[in-house]
C-alpha positions in Angstrom: 0.0 0.0 0.0 1.4 3.4 -0.9 1.6 6.0 1.8 2.8 9.6 1.5 6.2 10.4 2.8 6.6 11.9 6.2 7.4 15.6 6.5 10.9 16.4 5.5 11.3 13.5 3.0 10.7 14.1 -0.7 9.6 11.2 -3.0 10.4 11.0 -6.7 7.0 12.1 -7.8 7.0 15.1 -5.5 10.4 16.2 -6.9 9.1 15.8 -10.4 6.1 17.9 -9.7 8.1 20.6 -8.0 10.5 20.7 -10.9 7.7 21.0 -13.5 6.1 23.9 -11.5 9.4 25.6 -11.1 10.0 25.3 -14.8 6.6 26.8 -15.6 7.2 29.7 -13.2 10.6 30.5 -14.8 9.0 30.5 -18.2 6.3 32.9 -17.0 8.9 35.2 -15.6 10.9 35.1 -18.8 7.7 36.0 -20.7 7.0 39.0 -18.4 10.5 40.3 -18.8 10.4 39.9 -22.6 7.1 41.7 -22.9 8.4 44.6 -20.8 11.7 44.9 -22.7 10.2 44.4 -26.2 6.6 45.5 -26.2 4.8 44.8 -29.5 7.7 43.0 -31.1 5.8 39.8 -31.6 2.8 41.5 -33.2 5.1 43.6 -35.4 7.0 40.5 -36.6 3.8 38.6 -37.4 2.5 41.6 -39.3 5.7 41.8 -41.4 5.5 38.1 -42.2 1.9 38.3 -43.4 2.5 41.3 -45.6 5.6 39.8 -47.2 3.9 36.6 -48.1 1.0 38.1 -50.0 1.3 38.1 -53.7 4.5 36.2 -54.0 3.1 32.8 -54.9 3.5 32.0 -58.6 0.4 31.2 -60.5 -0.3 29.7 -63.9 -1.0 32.5 -66.4 -3.7 30.5 -68.3 -5.7 28.8 -65.5 -4.6 30.6 -62.4 -3.6 27.6 -60.3 -0.8 27.9 -57.9 2.5 26.5 -59.3 4.2 24.0 -57.1 7.7 22.9 -58.0 9.4 23.4 -61.3 7.3 21.1 -63.5 4.7 23.7 -64.5 1.0 23.5 -64.6 -1.1 20.4 -65.7 -3.4 22.5 -67.9 -0.6 22.9 -70.5 0.5 19.2 -70.4 -1.1 17.1 -73.1 -1.6 13.5 -73.0 
């Protein structure tokens, strides 16, 4: 039968739980520091990526499909 450890002794599962909680708290602190040092940098970076990606995808001039790879479009291939 499993019983909890007496006060002062730490079992393996207790240590694992404490380590996970400590890791999450450290990640929260790092997030707060990052948001205070660089406010808006994530939103700005996402906005730049979205605006750069628009209009750059090659399309077939005859049917308008997106071109994937170097083979060309299937609408022009015969046979």
